[in-house]
N, C-alpha and C positions, 0 to 999 in steps of 0.2 A: 459500711450497708453487705446485710446476708442476700443470698441469690437464691431461689429454688427455680428449681424445675417444675412446678406447677402449681398453680393459685389456687384455693378453697377461698371461697365466700360465703362465711357463714354469721356474717351480722345480723343481728336481732331474732336469731334461732333461740326457743328454748330447749331446757333439757329434756333428751338426749337427743334431736339433732344435730347436734355441730358432735360432737362424738360417732354416729352413726355415718355420715356423710364424712368424714374424715376415715373411717376405717374403711369404705367405700374405695375413695378416693386412691387411697396408699397402695389398692390390691391391681391395681393398675401399673403404679412405679415400678421400677428397677432398683436393689439394691443401693442402697445408696444415694437413689437420689434423693433428693428436699421438695418437702411442700409446705408451702405457706400456707395458715388458714388465720382464715380475717374473721375475727368473733367478738363480740363484747360481752359478752354474758360474764356475772359476778366467778363462777365456778369453775370458770371455765380453764382455766392456769392448771388450775389441784388435778382438772379430772383429765386433762390432758397426757399431765406431766403421770400420772398413773398408771393412766390405761397403755403409754408407752411403753411405761416398766416391763406394764404385763403381760405384752404385746413384741418384747423383741425392737424396738424403734427408737432413739434416741431424738430423746431432746434438747434441741439445738436453745432455746429459751424466745425470750420476744422483744420486738422493736417496737417504737413508735406508737402513739396517744390511739391506736385504731386498734394495739393488741394484736398486732400482726405477732403471729406464733409457728417457730420454725421445728420441721419434722423431717428427722435422715431415716428414711428405711432402710432397717434390720434385715441382717442374715437370718442363719441355717433356725430357730425357730420363726422363723415368721409365719405366721397363716398356721402352724397351728394350733388347737384350739382346745385349751383346757376344759376337763371335765367341767363340765354345769356343773353351780353348789343347787341343791333342791331344792326345787321354788312349794309355795304358800299362796292359795289367791288372798285378794287382799280380803273374800267375805270374811272362809275363813280363819286368817289372821285375823279379825275383827270379830270374831262370836271368841276366841279366845282372850281376848284384851278384855271383852265384856262380861264375862267369867268370873274375873281378876284370876284367873291359874295365875302364881308364881314364873312371871317368863320372866326372860334375859334380851331386850329390845337394842338395838345398836344405829343410831340413826346418823348416817351421812352425809348430810346434807352440810351446805354452806351453813355458818351461821346467818344468814339473812332470811335462808327460808328456816331454817330452825328459830329462830326469833321470833319468826311472820306464826308459827302453829308448830308443834308438835306434840304426842304420843305423853303424856302423861308417864315420868318412870322413868324415861329413853335415858340412855348412853350416846351424849353426840361428841362425835369423835368424826369433822369432816374426812372425807376421802382424800385430797394429801396427807391426812396428819395419821390415818391410821396404821403403813405401816411402823411408826414409832412409837407412838401410843396405844397398839394393843396390848403392849401387857399389863393394863389397865385392866382385861378382860379375862377369865377363866376360861381357860382352853377347855376344858373340863364342860363347860354348861354347852346348854342346847341353845347359839343366838340365832335370834332374828334381825336379817339387815335391812332396812329402810332406806329407802331415800325417794325424789318425786317418781320416778319411774321405774327404778326396777336396771337399770344400767349402773346407776355408781357404785348400787348394794349388792350388784354382779361382783363387780372390781372388788369389790373388797372383802370380799369372799376370798376371791381369788388369793388377794394378797394375803389373808388370815390361814387358809388355807395351806400355803407357801413355809406356814410358822409355828404350823402344828396343831391349827384347830382344827375339831372331825362335825362335831355338830352346827354347821350351821346355812341357815334359812334363807333364802331370798323372798321378800316379801315382792308380787307385782301384783298389781302396775306400782303399788307405792303411794304415799302423801301427795299426787295427785290428784286421785279419785276417793283418799279417808274421809271419810263421813261420821267415824264416832268422833270420839270425847279430844278437843288440845287444850292445853296449854299456850 
């Protein structure tokens, strides 16, 4: 059984709150200390793994049925913010979609969220798979990245930027407030 220095209760919280609270809690830990995050969201494991990788922390795994996740605070790069991905407001993005402009949209939500409703014609790659599946996209294309609120899409954009994608735009806030056409 894994031992944690600090426990964070994020049960029942919807995206992006578990990651937001995890990030805040990690700021108070010393390098090498372990945070246990208790979360029940379906996509949280993939989100946490991607966030940990992008911030220099170590994802240690999960235990039990309560979704007890463990994260070790990393060193050198921790706290150094990456350059944010440019953003577009949901209203501006919706206008582009409704004008039927030929645009590339990447939806990084979990499969359950995607199947519930998504923008017609999007490419769907859940955040946890972006690193290994980004080769399905053209690095020269301008790509609009969308999730539920804008947090996972920012993380996906950071991952893709490291892989050489240059024209990435984060849609904020995301599908949470989308009022346009869906499939």
